[in-house]
N, C-alpha and C positions, 0 to 999 in steps of 0.2 A: 306054640310055643318056638318050637325051632326056627319059624320064620323069624319071632322077636330078637333071636338070639344074633340071628346072622344080622336083622340091618342092626343090631347096636354094634356089630363089630365091625359091620362096613362103616357106620357112622363114626367110628374110633378111628378107622385107619384114615377116611377122607378129612379128620379134621386136622392129624398128624399133619398131613400136606397141606394146607392150609395154612398151619404154624408154621411151616417152610416156606411156604410161599411169601406169607406176612414179614418174616424176618428177614427174608433175604430182600424184600422191596424196601425195610424198613436202614438198612447198611448201606443198599444202593444208592439209596437218597443221602443219608449222611456223606457218604461218598462224594457222590456229588456236589453236596453244600459247601464239603470243604474247596474241593475244585472250584465252585465259582468266589468264593473268600479269598483264594490264592490270585485266579483270575483281575482280582475289583484291586489286589493290592499290587500286582504286575501294573497296571492301568494308571493306579495314583504312583507308582515311580517313574514311569513315561512321561506322563502328565507333569511332574515336576520338571525330568529331565527337560525336556520340551521348555516350559515355560524359564530354567538356568542358561538354557544354550539361546533364545528369544533375548535374552537380557546381555547375556556375553554380547550378541549381534548388536546391540542397540547399543551397548559401550564403545562398541569396537567404531560401528560408525558415526558420533557422536565425537569420537578423538580422531579419527580422520577427517573429519570434516572442520576439527580446529587447526588443522594443521596448514 
């Protein structure tokens, strides 16, 4: 009986640690997902800026060639 109580207590205490670990992992994964989404937004903005710069350079080239 005493052994069963000790095992039950040990199992309960170890389960709390597993729950904390799982919660920490979930929070870290969510933070990483937000970080990835922000990086994608920055990438989209950089690509848009590069396209605009290329369009402006092409326009300037046409203007210089026509003079």
